[in-house]
N, C-alpha and C positions, 0 to 999 in steps of 0.2 A: 507221196509219189508212188505210183504203181510200179512194181517190180516186173521186169521183163522175164518171162519164163522161157526156158529152152523149148524148142520144137522137138517132138519125139521122133525125129527123122535125122539119122546121122550117117556119116561115112566112116569107113574103116579102110585105111590104105596100107597094104602089105608092101613095104619097101624092101627090095631084094636085089641081089646081084645075079648075073647070068649063071653063076655056079651055085645058086640057091642058098646064099647067105641072107639072113633076114635081120632087119634092124628092129630092135625092141627098145622101148622106153620105160623107165621106172617111174610110176606115178608119185608126185610129191605129196599128194593128199592121202596116199596109202602106200608107204614104203613096203617093198616086197611084191607089189602088184606090177607085173610087166605086161606091156601091150604094144601093139602096132599103133601107128598114128590114128587117132579117132577124133571125132568132133561132130557137134550138131550143126545142121544146116541153118543158115540165117533165113529170115522170112521168105523171100521169093528167089533165093539163090538156087542156081542150077547145081545139081549134085556134083558134077565135075569141077565146078568153081569152088564148091565147099571143100572138095578133096585137095585142090591146089592150095587154097588158103590154109587149111589145117596143116598140110605138109610144111609149108613155109613157116607158119607160126611155131610149130613144134620142133622143127629140125634145121631151119634155115635153108633147106634145099629148094631151089627154083625148079619146079616141075617142067617148065617150058624147055629145059635143057635135056630132058629125058623122055622116055615113053611112058605116059600115064594111060592105063587102060581100064575101062569099065568092065568088070568081070561079069556084068549082068547077073549078079548074085546078091541076094538079100536074105537077111535073117531077122526074125522078130524075136525079141527076148523081153523078159520081165526086168524092169529097171530095179537095180539093187535099192533096197529100202533106204539106205544111207544117202542116196543121191536123188531120191524122189522129190525133195523140196525144191529142186531146181526146175521142176516142171509144173504145169498148171494143176489145180486141184483135180483129183481123180485119175490123173494120167499114171498108168502103171506099166505100159509097154512101149518099146521103141522099135522102129524099123531101121536096120543098119544096111547100107548099100556098100558093097565091097569093090575096091579098086586095087590095082597093082601098079607099082612104079619100079621100073627096072633102071638101076644105076650101074655104071661100069665096074665099080669096086666098092669094098666096104671101107669108106672113109669116115673120119670124125665128123660129127654133126654138132650143131649148136642147140642145146636143149634150153627151153624156156624155163628158167628157175622156178617160176610160180607153178608150172605144171608138171615138170619132171626133174628127177634127181640125177639120173644117169642114163646111159645108153649102152647097148651091147649088140654086136653082130654075131649071130649063131647060125649053124647049119639048120635048114628049115625044120627038120624033125625035132631038134633040141629046142628051137624057138617055140614050136607048137606045144611042147611039154612045159615050157616056162610060163606061158601066158596064163592069166587067171580066168579069162573069159572063154566059155565054150565056143562062142561064135568066132572069136579070134583064132582059136585053135583049129576049128573047121576050115576057116579061110586059108590059113597057112598051109594046112595039109593038102589043099587043092592046088598049091603053087605049081608043082610039076605038070599037072594037067592043063593049067592055064597057059603055061609057056609052050606046051605042045600044040596048042590051037593055032 
């Protein structure tokens, strides 16, 4: 049976409150690695639909209740060696599309145990320092500018 490879196009969703608290999730496959909601796009899935799906799968948050915005921002990065086996042969880079989701307050979320160990809400600058990915850090640091638009 042929294994389905991930598509090297993903979404990153910065979930935040109006007062710039940012939700981070700790990866189950790499304890100590904190990140925003991320995930690969399915075959012909629209990016906004991928963002909605990933937020619900990883946190239980229904994005239809809040304001999900496409930041029209993308980053290309080299896929970490340890995760390249998930992609087709020769695939080394991923294009990540950034979205924001504003929720009214920093509430508890339901993390998917297979994907994440824990969650934390932090002021955006602290959140940017805690994430392991440079693209996630860059996106979080753009939060005040995105809200001002």
